[in-house]
Residue, then its C-alpha position, 0 to 999 in steps of 0.5 A: m738392545r731394547a732401544l735398537a729393537a724398539a727402533l726396528l719395530l717402529a721402522a717396520f710400521l712407518p711409511l717410506p718418505s714421499a718421493h713428491a717433495a717438489p710442489a705440483a705445478v698448474s698453469v693458469s692461461s687460456f681460460q683453463f687450469s692445466p692440468s685441471a686435476v692434480t694429486i699430492q700427498a698430505g703436507e705437499s704443495v701446489t704452485w699455480s703459474w699465471n701465463g696470461g689472463f686475469h684469473s684467481v684460484t678460489f677454493d669451494a670449501p672453507s677448510a681449504p687453504a687460503d685463496c690465490p688472489a686474481q692476477s695476470s702473472g706470477t705464481c701462488t703456492r699453497t700447502f695442503p696438510a690434510a687428506g681430501t679433495y679440494a675443488y677450486h674455480c676462477a672467481i672471475h670466470p666460473s667456468m674455469t675449474g680444477s681440483v687438488t686430491v690430497l692422499g694421506p692417512a685418515s686422522d689417527g688417534a693415539p693408542t691407550a696403554s693399560f696392563s694388569l700386574a700380579q706380584r709373587g714375592y720377587f716375581v711380577d706377572v704383567d699382562g698388557s692385552a687391555s691396551a688398544d688402538p682406536e683404529g684397531q692397528p697392531l701395537g708394539y709392546d715395550w716393558e721396562w721393569g725399573d731395575g735397568s732391565a727391559s723386555v721388547g715384544p710380548t703382550k704378557a711377561t714375567h720378571e724376577y727382581a734381584q733385590p728388595g726395592n720400590y720399582t716402577v714397571a712401565l709399559f710403552v705401546t706404539d701403533p704403526a703410525g708412531h703414536a705412543a702411550n704408556a702406563t706405570r705400576l709401582v712394585a714394592v719388593p720387601s727388604a729382608d731386614g725390614d728397611k724400606p727402599p726409596i720411592a722414585a717419582f718425578e714431574i715434568a714440564i716441557d717448553d719446546r726442547f727445554v725440559e725441567v724435572n721436579a723430583s721433590a716426590t722422590r724420597d726414602p722412608e727412613d731418610r737414608l736417600d744417598n743419590v739420585t740420577l737422571a738419564w735424559g734419553d739422549g746420552a746425557s745424564s744428571g746426578g746427585p741429590f737434587v729436587l730440580a734439574n733441567h735439560t735442553y735437547a738438541a733435536d726434536g723427537n721422543y725420549t725416555i727420562t729415567l730417574v734412579a734413587v738409591d738409599k744408603l743400604g744400596q736399595r734402589a727405586e726407578a721411575a721412567q717417563r716418555i716424552h716428546v719434544e719439538i720446536p713448532p714451525p713459525l706461524d704464517a702471518g701473511f695476508a691478502v688485501e682487497s681494495d675498492g679505493q678508500r676501503i680495504l679488506v684484509k684476509p689472513n692466510l692462517t685461519s686455524a681455531g685458537v689463532g689470534h689476529a691483531w691488525d694495525f692499519g698504519d693510520g693510528q687505527s688498530v683492531t683485534s679480530g678473529g680473522a678477516t676484517d675491513h677498514g676505511y681510510g679518511k684520506p688518500g696516501s700510502y699506509l703500512v698494514t701490520h698483521t700479528v698472529t698469536l697462538g699460545k706463546r708463539a707469535s709472528v708478524a707480517s706487513m704490507t703497504v697499501t695505497v689509498a687513491p683520492k676520491a674521484a671529482t664529481s662533474s656537473t654540466p652548467p645551465p645554458a647562459a641566458s641569451s642577450t638577444p631580445e625575444e621577439k614577440p609576434g604581433v608587435p610592429g617593428f621597423e614598419l611602424w616607424a616607416v608609416a609614422a615618418a610618412i604621415l609626418i612628411l605628408t602633414m608638413a607638405r599640406g601645411r606649406s600648400g595651405r600657406s601659399 
């Protein structure tokens, strides 16, 4: 009954699922984005489709998703997890502009749970009005008394215990966004014969949907502990004297783990903790590559704080960086670039082949060949000099013959 009432209370505050699950579509052509402005809900996506021209989708703000590289065909999809307005433009044609408006709730902090308790024998009076929500939203109240009974709704409540024992009174508060908080107080109802009831307490360790409970703090003051049971909150349970127990949940969600300790006189104590388990989505290891021939610049899609990036450039060189980095290759060829992203225990890997072109040959114009024709010097006699010399020789010979005769 308590679980049903809590579910109805939570459902009343939760928003209806978005009807815009499909990505919004933007056409890239004719030097414009069409439509130039789109509106989506937080967590939804936008797909740009190229229909001609060489254009990019470059966001103005660093908090926006990764840019879409320049291309002339194909598609590019980006998801917008946070509310806001994201302006973008074409890096090649800056007059091409557009914007994505993301609607969604502002950052909503979790409430705080706090309550006072006054004990009157077998009665306890509780007041949870000290609980608060940082946004001032109304809270839902859920009381668990530690003896198997519960109350839903009132800020103030009174409860009567039927028998002696140690009981953990727990207050769970929930805001309209589904964020929850809890606070606990221990109540010791005295036994008529002086025997003290057991003490129920446990610690929790969570790894995705795997939960381990350490109940070593559960004990009985007279060492008469008889049995300990755990209810995991999903219909499963564990029983028997134990210190450690574990359970794997089948689905993500919020669950209440309840431990009940009973001593050999039948006195019981109870403790409860509310948990949230989930398998986180895979990390996005995708990246973009920009190249000018012999050097490349790699830019990861995921740039959140705390994410580690390791790059293997396929030529025996690797580097660990906070994000984008550049690398130069010593010779042309095809290289497999591998990107590994890590966040805590989670990791994801993506690879891409890049081609490095050979360096362009350097052309030079040879000097003109030397001329084999003798250079003619002005003022130096040529053929005419020989002709004159020949004429003088002939004239001299003729005069010699004439004198002899």
